[in-house]
Structures are given as structure tokens and as C-alpha cells.
C-alpha positions as CSV (number, residue, x, y, z in Angstrom):
1,M,0.0,0.0,0.0
2,P,1.1,3.6,-0.5
3,L,2.7,5.1,2.6
4,W,1.9,8.6,3.8
5,I,4.8,10.0,5.8
6,R,2.6,12.5,7.5
7,D,2.9,16.0,9.0
8,P,6.7,16.2,9.6
9,L,8.1,18.6,12.1
10,A,10.0,20.0,9.1
11,I,10.9,18.8,5.6
12,L,13.4,19.9,3.0
13,A,10.7,20.4,0.4
14,D,7.5,22.4,-0.2
15,A,5.5,19.6,1.4
16,G,4.4,20.6,5.0
17,G,1.9,17.8,5.0
18,G,4.5,15.2,4.1
19,V,5.0,12.8,1.2
20,V,3.4,9.7,-0.2
21,V,5.6,6.8,-1.2
22,D,4.6,3.9,-3.4
23,G,6.6,1.4,-5.4
24,G,9.9,2.8,-4.5
25,R,9.0,6.3,-5.6
26,I,7.7,9.5,-4.1
27,V,4.3,9.8,-5.8
28,E,2.8,12.9,-4.1
29,L,3.9,15.9,-2.1
30,V,1.2,16.9,0.4
31,A,0.6,20.6,1.3
32,A,0.5,21.6,5.0
33,G,-2.9,20.9,6.5
34,S,-4.0,18.7,3.6
35,H,-4.6,15.0,3.0
36,P,-3.2,13.0,0.1
37,A,-5.1,12.6,-3.2
38,T,-3.6,9.1,-3.3
39,P,-6.2,6.7,-1.9
40,D,-5.9,3.9,0.7
41,C,-2.6,5.1,2.3
42,E,-1.0,3.7,5.3
43,T,0.4,6.4,7.5
44,F,3.7,7.0,9.4
45,D,3.4,9.8,12.0
46,A,6.5,12.1,11.3
47,S,5.5,14.8,13.7
48,R,8.7,14.3,15.6
49,H,10.9,14.1,12.5
50,V,12.9,16.4,10.3
51,V,12.7,14.8,6.8
52,L,15.6,15.2,4.4
53,P,16.4,13.6,1.0
54,G,18.6,10.7,1.6
55,L,22.2,12.0,1.9
56,I,24.6,10.9,-0.9
57,N,28.3,10.1,-0.3
58,T,30.3,10.6,-3.5
59,H,33.7,9.4,-2.3
60,H,34.7,6.7,0.2
61,H,37.2,3.8,0.8
62,F,35.2,1.2,2.7
63,F,38.3,-0.9,3.5
64,Q,39.9,1.9,5.5
65,T,37.5,1.3,8.4
66,L,40.1,-1.3,9.4
67,T,42.9,1.3,10.0
68,R,41.3,4.2,11.8
69,A,43.7,6.4,13.9
70,Y,46.6,4.1,12.9
71,P,49.5,5.3,15.0
72,P,52.3,5.2,12.3
73,A,50.1,7.3,10.0
74,L,49.1,10.0,12.4
75,D,50.1,13.7,11.8
76,K,51.3,13.1,8.3
77,E,50.4,14.7,4.9
78,L,49.1,12.6,2.1
79,F,52.2,11.1,0.6
80,P,53.9,10.1,3.9
81,W,50.5,8.9,5.1
82,L,50.1,6.6,2.1
83,R,53.7,5.3,2.6
84,A,52.7,4.4,6.2
85,L,49.5,2.7,5.3
86,F,50.0,0.9,1.9
87,P,52.3,-1.8,3.5
88,V,49.4,-2.6,5.8
89,W,46.6,-2.4,3.2
90,E,48.3,-4.7,0.8
91,H,47.5,-7.7,3.1
92,L,43.8,-7.2,2.8
93,T,41.8,-10.4,2.5
94,A,38.2,-11.2,1.4
95,D,37.0,-11.7,5.0
96,M,38.6,-8.4,6.1
97,M,36.9,-6.7,3.1
98,R,33.6,-8.2,4.0
99,A,33.7,-6.9,7.6
100,A,35.0,-3.5,6.5
101,A,32.3,-3.0,3.8
102,R,29.5,-3.9,6.2
103,V,30.8,-1.5,8.9
104,A,31.2,1.4,6.5
105,M,27.8,1.0,4.9
106,S,26.1,0.5,8.3
107,E,27.7,3.6,9.7
108,L,26.7,5.6,6.6
109,L,23.1,4.4,6.7
110,L,22.8,5.2,10.4
111,S,23.9,8.8,9.6
112,G,21.2,9.3,7.0
113,C,23.1,8.3,3.9
114,T,21.1,6.3,1.4
115,T,23.5,6.2,-1.6
116,A,27.3,5.6,-1.3
117,S,30.0,5.6,-3.8
118,D,33.1,3.6,-2.8
119,H,36.4,3.8,-4.6
120,H,38.2,0.5,-4.1
121,Y,41.6,0.2,-5.7
122,L,43.3,-2.7,-3.9
123,F,43.3,-5.8,-6.1
124,S,46.0,-8.5,-5.5
125,A,46.3,-12.0,-6.8
126,E,44.7,-13.2,-3.5
127,L,41.9,-10.6,-3.6
128,Q,40.0,-10.0,-6.8
129,D,36.4,-10.1,-5.5
130,S,36.3,-6.9,-3.4
131,V,33.5,-5.3,-5.5
132,D,31.5,-8.5,-5.5
133,I,31.7,-8.4,-1.7
134,E,30.6,-4.8,-1.6
135,V,27.6,-5.7,-3.8
136,E,26.6,-8.5,-1.5
137,A,26.8,-6.2,1.6
138,A,24.8,-3.4,-0.1
139,R,22.1,-5.8,-1.0
140,E,22.0,-7.3,2.5
141,L,21.7,-3.8,4.1
142,G,19.5,-2.3,1.4
143,M,21.8,0.5,0.4
144,R,22.0,2.2,-3.0
145,V,25.6,2.1,-4.3
146,V,27.9,3.3,-7.0
147,L,31.0,1.1,-6.7
148,S,34.1,2.4,-8.4
149,R,36.5,-0.2,-9.7
150,G,39.8,1.5,-8.9
151,S,43.1,0.6,-10.5
152,M,46.9,1.1,-10.2
153,N,49.2,-0.1,-12.9
154,L,52.2,2.2,-12.1
155,R,54.7,2.3,-9.2
156,D,56.9,5.3,-9.3
157,D,60.0,4.8,-7.0
158,S,60.2,8.5,-6.5
159,V,56.8,8.4,-4.8
160,G,57.4,5.1,-3.0
161,F,54.0,3.5,-3.4
162,P,51.9,1.5,-4.2
163,P,53.4,-1.9,-3.2
164,P,54.1,-4.2,-6.2
165,R,51.6,-6.9,-5.1
166,V,48.7,-4.5,-5.7
167,V,50.0,-3.1,-9.1
168,E,48.1,-4.8,-12.0
169,T,48.6,-4.9,-15.7
170,E,46.5,-2.6,-17.9
171,R,44.9,-5.7,-19.6
172,A,44.0,-7.3,-16.3
173,I,42.4,-4.1,-15.0
174,L,40.3,-3.5,-18.1
175,D,39.2,-7.1,-18.4
176,H,38.1,-7.3,-14.8
177,T,36.4,-3.9,-14.9
178,E,34.5,-4.9,-18.0
179,S,33.4,-8.1,-16.3
180,L,32.0,-6.1,-13.3
181,L,30.2,-3.7,-15.7
182,K,28.6,-6.7,-17.4
183,R,27.6,-8.4,-14.1
184,Y,26.4,-5.5,-12.0
185,H,26.0,-2.1,-13.8
186,Q,22.4,-1.0,-13.9
187,A,21.6,1.9,-16.2
188,G,18.8,4.4,-15.8
189,D,16.5,5.7,-13.1
190,G,16.2,3.7,-9.9
191,A,19.4,1.7,-10.3
192,M,20.5,0.1,-7.0
193,V,24.0,-0.9,-8.1
194,Q,26.2,0.9,-10.6
195,I,29.8,0.5,-11.5
196,A,32.1,3.4,-12.1
197,V,35.5,3.1,-13.8
198,A,38.1,4.7,-11.5
199,P,41.9,4.7,-12.1
200,N,43.3,5.8,-8.7
201,S,45.4,8.9,-9.4
202,P,47.8,10.3,-11.9
203,F,50.8,9.1,-9.9
204,E,49.5,5.5,-9.8
205,V,48.3,4.9,-13.4
206,T,49.6,5.5,-16.9
207,P,48.0,8.0,-19.3
208,E,47.2,5.0,-21.5
209,L,45.2,3.4,-18.8
210,M,43.3,6.7,-18.2
211,R,42.4,6.8,-21.9
212,E,41.4,3.1,-22.1
213,S,39.3,3.5,-19.0
214,A,37.4,6.4,-20.4
215,A,36.7,4.5,-23.6
216,L,35.5,1.4,-21.6
217,A,33.2,3.4,-19.3
218,R,31.6,5.2,-22.3
219,R,30.9,1.9,-24.0
220,Y,28.8,0.9,-21.0
221,G,27.3,4.3,-20.1
222,A,29.2,4.2,-16.8
223,P,30.6,7.2,-14.9
224,L,34.3,7.9,-14.5
225,H,36.1,8.8,-11.2
226,T,39.6,9.5,-9.9
227,H,41.5,11.4,-7.2
228,L,42.8,14.8,-8.5
229,A,44.4,17.9,-7.1
230,E,44.3,16.8,-3.5
231,T,47.7,18.1,-2.6
232,R,50.5,20.4,-3.9
233,D,52.7,17.3,-4.2
234,E,50.2,16.0,-6.9
235,I,50.4,19.3,-8.7
236,D,54.2,19.2,-8.7
237,Y,54.2,15.5,-9.9
238,C,51.9,16.4,-12.8
239,R,54.2,19.3,-13.9
240,Q,57.4,17.2,-13.6
241,T,56.0,14.1,-15.2
242,F,53.5,15.4,-17.8
243,D,54.7,19.0,-18.2
244,C,51.2,20.4,-17.6
245,R,48.7,21.1,-14.9
246,M,45.8,18.8,-13.9
247,A,43.0,20.1,-16.2
248,E,45.3,19.9,-19.2
249,Y,46.2,16.3,-18.3
250,L,42.5,15.5,-18.0
251,E,41.9,16.9,-21.5
252,E,44.8,15.0,-23.0
253,V,43.4,11.7,-21.7
254,Q,39.8,12.4,-22.7
255,W,38.5,13.0,-19.1
256,L,37.4,16.6,-19.4
257,E,33.8,15.6,-19.8
258,R,30.4,15.7,-17.9
259,D,30.5,12.0,-17.1
260,V,33.6,12.5,-14.8
261,W,33.6,13.4,-11.1
262,L,36.8,14.0,-9.2
263,A,37.7,13.5,-5.5
264,H,39.0,16.5,-3.6
265,G,39.7,19.2,-6.2
266,V,41.6,21.4,-3.7
267,H,44.4,22.9,-5.8
268,F,43.0,24.0,-9.1
269,D,43.9,27.4,-10.4
270,R,41.5,29.9,-11.9
271,D,42.0,28.7,-15.5
272,E,41.5,25.1,-14.5
273,I,38.3,25.9,-12.6
274,S,37.0,27.6,-15.7
275,R,37.8,24.6,-17.9
276,L,36.3,22.1,-15.5
277,G,33.2,24.2,-15.2
278,S,32.8,24.5,-18.9
279,A,33.0,20.7,-19.2
280,G,30.6,20.1,-16.4
281,V,33.0,18.0,-14.4
282,G,31.8,17.1,-10.8
283,I,33.8,17.5,-7.6
284,A,33.5,15.4,-4.5
285,H,34.3,17.9,-1.6
286,C,35.9,15.9,1.3
287,P,36.3,18.5,4.0
288,S,37.1,16.3,7.0
289,S,39.8,14.3,5.2
290,N,41.3,17.4,3.7
291,A,41.5,18.9,7.1
292,V,43.0,15.8,8.8
293,L,45.8,15.5,6.2
294,G,46.3,19.3,6.0
295,S,45.6,19.2,2.2
296,G,43.8,22.5,1.9
297,C,40.3,23.7,1.2
298,C,38.3,22.9,-1.9
299,P,37.2,26.2,-3.7
300,V,33.6,25.2,-3.7
301,H,32.1,28.6,-4.6
302,A,34.4,29.2,-7.5
303,L,33.8,25.7,-8.8
304,E,30.0,26.0,-8.7
305,A,30.1,29.5,-10.2
306,A,32.2,28.1,-13.1
307,G,29.6,25.3,-13.7
308,C,30.9,22.4,-11.8
309,N,28.6,20.2,-9.8
310,V,29.9,19.9,-6.2
311,G,28.9,17.0,-3.9
312,L,30.2,15.7,-0.5
313,G,32.3,12.7,0.3
314,V,33.4,11.3,3.7
315,D,36.6,9.9,2.0
316,G,38.3,7.0,3.7
317,S,38.0,6.1,7.4
318,A,41.7,6.2,7.7
319,S,41.9,9.9,6.8
320,N,38.5,11.1,8.0
321,D,38.4,8.3,10.7
322,G,34.7,8.2,10.3
323,S,31.9,7.3,7.9
324,N,29.2,9.7,9.0
325,M,27.5,11.7,6.3
326,I,25.5,14.1,8.4
327,Q,28.6,15.1,10.3
328,E,30.3,15.7,7.0
329,V,27.5,18.1,6.1
330,R,28.4,20.1,9.3
331,Q,32.1,19.9,8.5
332,A,31.5,21.2,5.0
333,F,29.3,24.1,6.4
334,L,32.1,25.1,8.8
335,T,35.0,24.7,6.3
336,Q,33.3,26.7,3.6
337,R,32.2,29.4,6.1
338,L,35.8,29.9,7.0
339,A,36.7,30.1,3.4
340,S,33.9,32.3,2.1
341,G,32.2,34.0,5.0
342,T,28.8,33.8,6.7
343,E,26.8,35.6,4.0
344,R,27.9,33.1,1.2
345,V,27.4,29.8,3.0
346,T,24.2,28.7,4.8
347,H,23.1,25.4,6.3
348,L,21.0,24.9,3.2
349,D,24.1,25.1,1.0
350,A,25.7,22.3,2.9
351,L,22.6,20.1,2.7
352,R,22.3,20.9,-1.0
353,W,25.9,19.7,-1.6
354,A,25.1,16.4,0.2
355,T,21.9,15.8,-1.8
356,E,21.3,17.4,-5.1
357,G,24.9,18.3,-5.7
358,S,26.1,14.8,-5.0
359,A,23.4,13.3,-7.2
360,R,24.5,15.5,-10.1
361,C,28.1,14.4,-9.6
362,L,26.9,10.8,-10.0
363,G,24.7,11.6,-13.0
364,R,21.6,10.6,-11.0
365,P,18.6,13.0,-11.4
366,D,16.4,10.4,-9.8
367,I,17.9,10.8,-6.3
368,G,18.9,13.6,-3.9
369,R,15.6,15.5,-3.8
370,I,12.1,15.2,-2.4
371,A,9.9,15.5,-5.5
372,A,7.2,13.5,-7.2
373,G,8.8,10.8,-9.3
374,A,12.1,10.8,-7.5
375,C,13.3,7.7,-5.7
376,A,11.9,7.2,-2.2
377,D,15.2,7.7,-0.5
378,L,14.6,9.7,2.8
379,A,16.5,10.4,6.0
380,L,14.4,11.2,9.1
381,F,16.0,12.8,12.2
382,T,14.5,13.6,15.6
383,L,15.6,16.5,17.8
384,D,15.2,14.7,21.0
385,E,18.9,14.7,22.1
386,M,20.2,17.3,24.4
387,R,22.3,18.8,21.7
388,F,19.1,20.1,20.0
389,W,17.3,21.5,23.1
390,G,16.4,25.1,22.6
391,S,16.8,25.1,18.8
392,G,14.5,27.2,16.7
393,D,14.8,26.2,13.0
394,P,14.6,22.4,12.9
395,I,16.5,22.0,9.6
396,A,19.2,24.4,10.6
397,A,19.5,22.6,13.9
398,L,20.6,19.4,12.2
399,V,23.6,21.2,10.8
400,L,24.5,23.7,13.5
401,C,23.8,21.5,16.5
402,G,25.6,18.6,15.1
403,A,23.2,15.7,14.2
404,H,25.0,12.4,14.0
405,R,22.4,9.6,13.8
406,A,19.1,9.3,11.9
407,D,16.1,7.8,13.5
408,R,14.6,6.4,10.3
409,V,16.1,5.9,6.8
410,M,14.3,4.8,3.7
411,V,15.9,3.5,0.5
412,N,13.8,2.7,-2.5
413,G,10.7,2.9,-0.5
414,R,11.9,0.4,2.2
415,W,12.8,1.2,5.8
416,V,16.4,0.2,6.3
417,V,16.9,2.0,9.6
418,E,14.1,1.9,12.2
419,D,14.3,3.6,15.6
420,G,18.0,4.3,15.1
421,C,18.8,0.6,14.4
422,L,19.5,-1.6,11.4
423,P,16.8,-4.3,11.4
424,G,18.2,-7.8,11.4
425,L,21.9,-6.8,11.9
426,D,23.6,-7.8,15.1
427,L,26.0,-4.9,15.7
428,N,27.8,-6.7,18.5
429,D,28.6,-9.6,16.2
430,L,29.7,-7.2,13.5
431,R,31.9,-5.3,15.9
432,E,33.7,-8.6,17.0
433,Q,34.2,-9.6,13.3
434,H,35.5,-6.1,12.4
435,T,37.8,-5.9,15.4
436,A,39.3,-9.3,14.6
437,A,39.8,-8.3,11.0
438,S,41.5,-5.1,11.9
439,R,43.9,-6.9,14.3
440,A,44.6,-9.6,11.7
441,L,45.4,-7.1,9.0
442,Q,47.9,-5.3,11.2
443,Q,49.5,-8.6,12.4
444,L,50.0,-9.7,8.8
445,H,51.8,-6.4,8.2
446,A,54.0,-6.9,11.3
447,G,54.9,-10.4,10.0
């Protein structure tokens, strides 16, 4: 039966009376004080809830939940941080990946995130089925996902990573990526699983692999993703190796297109921003990770003004050390306020980046908004905790007062979080599995 999510405390849409959901879609917005035109509705009383579109995470590394606050990697910038962690990560196994993926997705769902994009780039001879494991976990938990098949076919000794065991040949990468596209990639509105083609970064892949990856993705109508312009070290590497800046490199390898979204985008100059905007390239703003690693601040307003779509990403749980999307909204709000001032950044901007902006980065007009015909992906928060007491504007309170856990989450018309819990998932058991996996991974590294 259709479900009327009735009379919310507040809603991020012109629908004071709530919304009607049926068949995985929002079918009606109800005006305040009105009843639905849709007949025979069941009802859910949302009078205690602030209703948002489901939050959308555009950049993550699920496996990194196994190495949060890892002591040898603390207080380092990106390149030294990677040198500390790659020797640990190269020992990742299927069982470890399974625990990490379930933890990352569970944490995201509980924070109001309904769609997650993971960028997984560790493929060794012993571990080829990471994406398959992620698909299994997403289906178990009911999460919508865009899973990026990352790749590394280059080790530069001057950089010092990645380890040889996770460096693949171009042919192996392309063949495996194509097999995943054939097996899992769903095109069109309502897709629950999509595959993105995602060479890891300019210092870990060859230009040839970038070009071939672009051609492969476009044959299947799949999006393209990579890390770019996260640190000044990257900019220096690009100049020394390719004798150009990042946007020029993207154009040379056929990546300056609308089907591309980039993680970080911190260090673009004015000309690059203009070129990226003209091409409609998307940017995944990762404020917490950029702050932890001291990478800098993404120029969100300049990028949007130029024509780029900007979304939010929590990035890996070894640089953010968390997978909480509503907290990332607050971090983006604070970061961009520092960069641009109070008059240019509101709580609604931060929520827009996490919803509509993220959806546009992924090329998904069917999600990220509360509108008739959109997918029924919703995040419902209460204001019962002490942190919210005395707040005036309920939607602003979620951002300013620091919401961190949703009470209810709906994906594709189905409740996947109820009363702040994941139905059917034993979190104590998952914690034990994940803790054992984390310890085992670090023990393998220690030898």
C-alpha cells in the first residue's frame, strides 16, 4: 500500500503535510494541513521528525575502516600517510573486506546516507572479488551504491607506493572492470547498483590506462572517477611528469567531460576551474579528510560559479576516521564558512551539496531531492537529544547543533533504519568480526 509520511516537524521540500511513497518512488507531495489525493494510504506519523532527501556520499574507501587512527600514519600529509598505510593495506583479505564494507555501509546508513560511492583500488592475486563483496553487503543492508573499480598499474619509485603486489597490468584491469560492468552495472533511473571506472590517481596509473578506462566506461554508459588535485605534491608531480597542470592532463586523456567526477579538487587554479566548469565535471568535496591531512580547502564557490557540480564525500575512514555523512555536512558548512564567509554559506548550501549536488556528480537526477517521481530515499531525524534542546529552526539545527544519527532511513521505499537501528543486523557480532579483521590485518603487516 502507499505510505503517507505524515505531517513532519520539518521537511526539505514544499510539502508541509508530508509525502506519499509507493513502489519505491515519491508519488505525491502533500501541502500543509491537507490530505493526500492518493487513496488507501497507510500512515507514518512524522510529527517528531525532520525529513531530508537521503544523503549521498560521493567518495569513500570502505576498506579503510580497518585502519582508523593508525599510529604510524598520524600527523602526516598525504604522501607520507600513504607510505605508512600501503604496506598494511596490501595484506587485505576477502574476510577483512567483508567486515569493512558492512561496517562502512552500516555507519553511513545510520547517519542518514542512502547512496554511497566507494572507490576501491586494492586488487591483489589473492583478492579480486572486493567489488562482489561490496555488492553483497549493499544488497544485505538495502543501500544504493555506485561502486568504483579502482586501479593502479604504475609504481613510481620517487613516490614510493603502491606496493608491487597491488599493481596490476592494464589488460588485467580493463578485463576485470568490464566483467564487473557486465555483471552489475544498472543503467537508468532507480538503479540500486552501478559500477564506475576509476583509475586511482595520476601518480599510480599511466595515461594509456586513463584513456582506455574512459573508452571502456563510455561503451557501457558508466561514470568515471579519480582522485585529483588533492595536494600540492600532486600538482608538482603532474608538472614534472606530464609538463602540464591537472586540467590539461584530463583533457589529454579524454577525461574533461560531464561523465567525470573528481575526488578533492583542492588545488585547481583559476583557469583550470573555468575549464572544469565549462566541461561540467563534478567535484567530491571531502572537507574532513582534507583537514586531517592538511591538504587544503576545496574552492567550492568558484567551482560552482564556473559550472561544476559539487557534492560531498566522507573519504576513507583512515583519513576522515569516520563514515558519518550528516557530520560531513556540518564539516562542509564550517569549512566553507571559514573560506567564504557567513553571507555566502548557509546550512541549506551544505545540505544541498550532500543531496542534489552529490546526485548531479553521479549523474543521478532520480535521487537527492524530495519530488514527485524521485526515488523514495529519505532520512528522518529527531531533535530529542540534548544537543538540540532550545533550537529554533529544525532543519538548521541538524547542521548547526551537530546531528550524527538518523532515527529512520528509507531506501527505494523500504525502511532500512528503524528507531536508530539496522533491522536484522547484530552490531555486537559485526563489531567482533571487524575488530578481529583489523587486528589480523595489522598482524600480517607486522609479520
